[in-house]
C-alpha positions in Angstrom: 9.4 -8.3 7.4 7.8 -10.2 10.2 4.1 -9.7 9.1 3.2 -9.9 5.4 3.1 -13.0 2.9 5.3 -14.3 -0.1 3.8 -16.0 -3.1 5.9 -18.0 -5.8 5.7 -16.4 -9.1 4.5 -19.5 -10.8 2.5 -20.7 -7.9 -1.2 -21.5 -7.5 -3.6 -20.2 -5.0 -3.1 -23.3 -2.8 0.8 -22.9 -3.0 0.1 -19.2 -2.2 -1.8 -20.1 0.9 1.0 -22.4 2.0 3.6 -19.9 1.6 1.6 -17.2 3.5 3.3 -15.6 6.6 1.0 -15.1 9.6 -0.3 -11.4 9.6 0.7 -10.0 12.9 -1.1 -7.5 15.0 1.9 -6.7 17.1 3.6 -3.4 16.3 7.3 -3.8 16.9 9.3 -0.4 16.9 12.1 -2.0 15.0 10.1 -3.1 12.0 10.4 -1.1 8.7 7.4 -2.6 7.3 4.3 -3.7 8.8 1.4 -5.5 7.0 -2.0 -6.0 8.7 -4.2 -7.7 5.9 -3.8 -8.8 2.4 -5.4 -7.1 -0.5 -8.9 -8.4 -1.8 -8.4 -10.3 -5.0 -10.0 -8.3 -7.7 -7.7 -5.3 -8.1 -4.0 -6.4 -8.3 -4.0 -7.9 -12.0 -3.7 -4.4 -13.7 -0.7 -3.3 -11.4 -1.9 0.3 -11.0 -0.3 2.4 -8.3 -1.5 5.7 -6.9 1.4 7.6 -5.2 0.7 10.7 -3.1 3.2 12.9 -1.4 3.1 16.6 -1.0 6.7 16.5 -1.6 6.9 16.4 -5.4 10.3 14.9 -5.8 9.5 12.1 -3.5 6.3 11.3 -5.4 8.1 11.3 -8.7 11.0 9.3 -7.5 8.6 6.5 -6.3 6.6 6.8 -9.6 9.8 6.2 -11.6 10.8 3.3 -9.2 7.4 1.6 -9.7 7.2 2.1 -13.3 10.8 0.5 -13.7 9.2 -2.5 -11.9 6.5 -2.8 -14.3 3.7 -1.0 -12.3 1.6 1.6 -14.1 2.0 4.5 -11.7 0.6 8.0 -11.3 1.8 10.6 -8.8 -0.2 13.4 -7.0 1.2 16.0 -4.7 -2.5 17.4 -4.1 -4.2 15.3 -1.3 -7.5 17.0 -2.2 -7.3 15.2 -5.6 -6.7 11.6 -4.3 -10.3 10.4 -3.8 -11.5 11.5 -7.2 -8.3 10.1 -9.0 -8.9 6.9 -7.2 -12.3 6.5 -8.1 -11.8 7.4 -11.7 -8.5 5.6 -12.3 -9.0 2.6 -10.0 -5.7 1.7 -8.9 -5.1 -1.6 -7.0 -2.8 0.4 -4.5 -2.6 3.9 -3.1 0.7 4.7 -1.4 0.0 7.7 1.0 2.3 10.0 2.9 0.7 10.6 6.2 1.9 14.3 7.0 0.4 16.4 4.3 -0.9 20.1 4.7 -4.6 20.6 4.5 -5.5 16.7 4.4 -3.4 14.2 5.9 -3.0 10.6 5.0 -5.1 9.3 7.7 -8.1 11.2 6.8 -7.5 10.3 3.1 -7.4 6.6 4.1 -10.6 6.9 6.2 -12.3 8.7 3.1 -11.0 5.9 0.7 -12.2 3.2 3.1 -15.8 5.0 3.5 -16.4 5.0 -0.3 -17.6 1.7 -1.9 -15.7 2.3 -5.2 -12.3 2.7 -3.4 -12.8 0.7 -0.1 -11.1 -2.6 -1.7 -8.0 -0.8 -2.5 -4.6 -1.7 -1.0 -3.5 1.2 1.3 0.0 1.7 2.1 1.3 4.4 4.5 4.6 5.6 3.4 5.8 8.0 6.0 8.5 9.3 8.5 5.7 8.8 11.2 6.9 5.4 12.3 6.4 5.0 16.2 4.3 2.4 17.8 1.5 5.1 18.1 1.7 6.2 14.6 1.3 2.6 13.3 -1.7 2.2 15.6 -3.2 5.4 14.1 -2.5 4.2 10.5 -3.9 0.9 11.2 -7.0 2.5 12.8 -7.5 4.7 9.7 -7.8 1.7 7.5 -4.3 1.4 6.1 -3.3 -2.2 5.1 0.6 -1.8 5.4 2.9 0.7 6.8 6.4 1.6 5.4 8.7 3.7 7.1 10.9 6.5 5.7 13.5 6.7 4.6 12.1 4.1 2.2 14.3 1.4 0.2 12.7 0.5 -3.0 12.9 -3.1 -1.9 10.5 -2.6 1.0 7.7 -0.9 -0.9 8.2 -3.3 -3.8 8.0 -6.3 -1.3 4.7 -5.1 -0.1 3.2 -4.2 -3.8 4.7 -7.3 -5.4 3.4 -9.6 -2.7 -0.1 -8.1 -3.0 0.1 -8.3 -6.8 1.4 -12.0 -6.7 -1.2 -13.2 -4.3 -3.9 -11.7 -6.4 -2.7 -13.0 -9.6 -3.1 -16.5 -8.3 -6.9 -15.7 -8.3 -9.5 -16.3 -5.6 -9.7 -19.8 -3.9 
């Protein structure tokens, strides 16, 4: 991952700043993971993640993966239920598929960013739509990171763990 950040597990906020990798606005077609901005500090301590994919098996698989790594996770396949669930449950991250029938992930990202009760959440696009133009659209819609499918557990966990670890060091 060229753009993103690493944080030592037992580090301080100052050490975390020293270890941060520069966030990069360039979008390389060969990158599997692109991160545009870090999460705000208030949310990651509870490690809740909402996974949204219209393919139920994919959502369930991600939910199991994240739960095994210590995240509290809920999975939805109905994109129309996302905003209400995010408002009520307050996850620190929402992992969204882009291509879903009826309401796509780009529109969901715009809606989550527009609502003051969800605008602070880390939004991760997890999608097969991974061209340079697809990434530009995801960034413009308000996503914080983009993970290309097929997704390896390590790539998604790297994004979520980095955000959670950076948050755990507290605000400066």
